[in-house]
N, C-alpha and C positions, 0 to 999 in steps of 0.2 A: 861971281867966282863959285866953282863948284866946291864941295867937300874935298875932294882929293887934293885940286889946286891951291885950297886954302892950308890945307895939312903939310904939304910940301913949302909953302910961302913960309910958314910959320915954325917949320922945324927947328931954326937956327935959334929962334927965340924962348923956346920951351925945351926943356932936357928932363927926362924922355919925353918925345911926342906922345900924347894921347890918342889912340885911334878910337873912334866911335863904332867900328865894325858895319857889321850889316844893318840897317836900316827899315823898316816898314816900307813897302812898295806903294808908292802914291799914283792911283789910279782913279780917274774920274767917277766910274759907273762899274758896275759887274756886267760881264757877259759871257753866258756859257757857249763854250762853242761848239760843244756835241758830248758826245759819249764814247767813251775809249774803253778797252779792257786791257788788262794784264796778261801777258802769257803765262804767269805763275796761275792765274786761275784755271789753265788746263795740265795742271803741274802731272797729273795722274795718268793721262792721254799723250804726252809729249815723248818723242824717241828718244831724246838724248837728255842726259843730266849729268852736268860738270864733265863732258867731254866723253862720256861712255855711253853705248847703245841700253837702251831700256827696252821693257815689253811694249812700249806706246808704237804708235804709229803715225802722230801727228809732228814734222817737221816744222819749220818757223813759216815755210811759204803755204803748208796746209793752214797753219795757223791764222795766216792773213787772208785765206779764202773764207776760213769760218767767220771771221770778224766780217768781211763784207757780207757772207750771208744773213748776218745778225742786223745789217743796216747800220755797222757803227760809222761813226766818222774818223777813227783814230785807232790805233793800237799802242800798247807799250810792249818793248820788246828786251826779254832779261837773258843775260850773259849764260845763265846755267843751263840753256837749252838748244846749245849748238854743238856740233861735231869738232874735235881737236885733233889734228889742227884744222883751222877756219880759214878756208882758200877767200881769195880776194874777191873772187868771181861769183861767189856764192852771196858775198856783202852786196855786191851790184845786183845781184839777182834779187835780193829783197829790197831794196830801192825802188828797182823797175817797177815790181810786181805790186809794191804798195801804192805806187802812182797811176800804174794801170786800174786798179780797182778802186781808185779815190780815197785812199786811206793816209792819212797823217800819222808820222809817228810821233806821237804825244811825248814820248820818253822813251830812254834806255834805263835797265835799271842791273846793277852788280852787285856782288857780295862781297865787296871789300872791307878789310878793317883797319880804322885809323887808331887804336888805342896803344899800341906798342911805340915804345921810343923811337924816336927819328933815329936811322942809320944803324938799328937792330937787325939781324937776319930777318925776324919776322915782318918787319916794317918794311925793308927793301923788298921782300917778296909782295908783297901787297901794293906798293907803290907800283912795280913793275906791272903787274895785274891791273891795277888801276890806269896807268898810261895806255896799256893795250887796248883795253875795252873803250876808253875815252875816243882814241882814234877810229875802234870799229865803228862806233855810235855816230861819231861825226860823220864817216864814209857812209853810213846807210842815211842820214839825212836828219839825224836826232837833233833836237835843238837843248834839250835838257837830260841830264843823266841823275839818277838815284844813287847816294853813297848813304854808306852806315857810317856810325861812329865807332862802334865796335860790340860785337857777341862774345866771344871768346876774350877776355880781359887778361892782363898781364898779372903773372901772381905776385904778391907784395907791394902793391904798388897802393898808394890812397887814390880815394876818389880825384883828389885834388891834381895829382900826379897823371893820372890817366886823363884827366880835360886838358890839361897841360900838352900833353902829346897830342891827343885830339887835334887841338886847336894849331898846332904847329903844324902837324900830315896835313890838314885841311887846307892850311895856307898856301903850303907848295901844290895841292893839288888843285887848287882853284887858279895858281898862276898859269899851271901847264893845261886845264880845261879854258881858259880866257883864250890861248892861243890857237886852240880850236873852234872857238865860238861857242863852247857848251855851258850852259849853266848848270851848275851843280844844286841838287837838291838835298840836303839831309834830311832824312827820313827820322820823325819821332819813333824810333825802334830801339830795342834793346836797350844799352845804355843811354840813349838820348829819349827813349819813353819818357822818362822823367823832365818834364817840360821846362822846368827849370835850370836844368843842365843843358837841354835842347838849345834853349834862349840862350844861355849864356856863352855857348859855343859860338852862334853865328853871330853875337855882337860883339864876339872878340875877334873875328876874323873880317881884316878890312879888305873887301874885295866886292867887284860889281857881279862877281860870277858866281854867287852863291845865295840860296835863298833855303826854304822848307819845303820837302815834301809833306805834303799834310795829310796824314792818316788817320781816318776816323778810329780807329780800333787800338793802335800801338800806345797805349798809354799806361804808365807806372800807378799801381793801386791808387782809386780816387773816388770820393762819392760823388765829385762833380765833373764828370768828363766833358762835358759840354762848355763848361765853361775854361777848361784847359785848351781845348779846342779853338776858343775863342781867342785865346793869348795868342796863337801861332797862326792864324790865319791869316794877318796881315804881310806875312813873310812867303807865303804859299807862290813856288811856280807851279805846282803842280797839285792837285788836290785828289786823293783816292778815298772811294768809299766802299764800304765792306758791310756784310749781312749785320753782322754783330758789332757791339762795341763792349766796354767793360765798364761796370760800376763796382767800385770796390774790388777790383780784380776779377771779377765775376763776369763771364760773356751776358749779356743781354741784346733782345733787337735792337738793331738802329733806328733811329725816327730819321729816315731818310730828309724829311721836309725840314725839321729844325737844323739837321746838318748842311743842306744847300741855303738855308737862311743866314747861317753864320757866314757862308762864303760871301754870300750876297754884301752882307752888311760889311764885310772887308773889301768889296770891289774887287772880288776875286775875277780875274779875266781868263779863260782856258778851259781845257777839257776837265770834265768829270770823270774820272778814270776807275771803273769798277773792279774790284779784286775779290773772289770768291775763294773762301778756303775753307766752306763747311763740307760735311760727309756726304749729302745727296752728291750724286754725279752732275758734275757742271754742265754736262748736255742738257739735263734736265731744270736745273736749277737757275742756270744764268739767263736764259730770255726771259721768265716773269718777271726777276728782279732789274733787268734793263729797261724794262715796258714800266714799272712802277717809277723809275728814275726818271725816264723818258717823260710821262706824264707831268712829274713834278718841274722839269724843266721849264 
C-alpha cells in the first residue's frame, strides 16, 4: 500500500488526518544527464522583459540556437523573456526548434508569488499568472517548472502567517500542475532562502508533484552554506549551479566539485543547470564556466 492510499484508508480512524508532505526522492544512484543553461543567464541580451521590448536582440528561439552552439544538452526557459500576448504558434515553434536542435527543456521558470492570503486580489492575480505559464510550459514540453514562495511579502503578517499562505497556495498549485503532468520545484530563494522555511513548506504539502529547485547560491546568511545545501539535495527535481555562493551572506567563488558531490551523494538524477548572474558579459564568461563543469561531470 502506498502512502497516499494508506492516508485515505485511515482517514476515518484519525481526526484530523496527519499528512507527511513531500518526502526525499529515493533514487538508486546519481546520474547527471548533461548541462543546461537558464535563459536568465542572458538577461541583458534578451529582447523581451515581462512582455515589453528592450534593447536586446536575443529572442527565445535565438537563445535556443546559442545553447546548441555551446554544445549543451538542454535549456531552461523563463517566462520573463516573452512577448505579450504570447501566440500559441510561437510556443509550438519553440518546441519544434528545441527538438530539431537536440535540446531538452530541462525546465521552465516563472516569477510568481504565493505569499499572499488565498483569495486576496494579489493572490488571485498570481494564481492566474501561474496557471497561464504552467499551461505554456506544458505545451512547450517541459516537465518541471520553478516557482517562488514569495519576494514582495504581505505587510503586517507574521512569518507563520506567510508560511501558512504559501503552503495553502502551493497545494492548490500542485493540484493544477499535476493535471498538466508538471512537477513544481520550489526554489530556495527569497522567503524560502531560509532552508528551515523551505523544508517546512515542502514537507507540509501532500503532493506527488512537488520538489525543490536546488540553487547553490540562494541562501539566507549562514557560515555553512554547503551543509544547508546538503539538507535540501534529496528533494531536488532540478539543480542550479552559479559562479558564486554565499558565506554569512557574502558572495564567494563556488566550489563546483563540492557542489556536484553533494548532488552525487543525494543520488540526484537530472541536468546540471548553469545560471550566470555576474557582471562580466555572459558571452565571454559562460563558455569557460561550462567547460569547468563539463570536466567535473
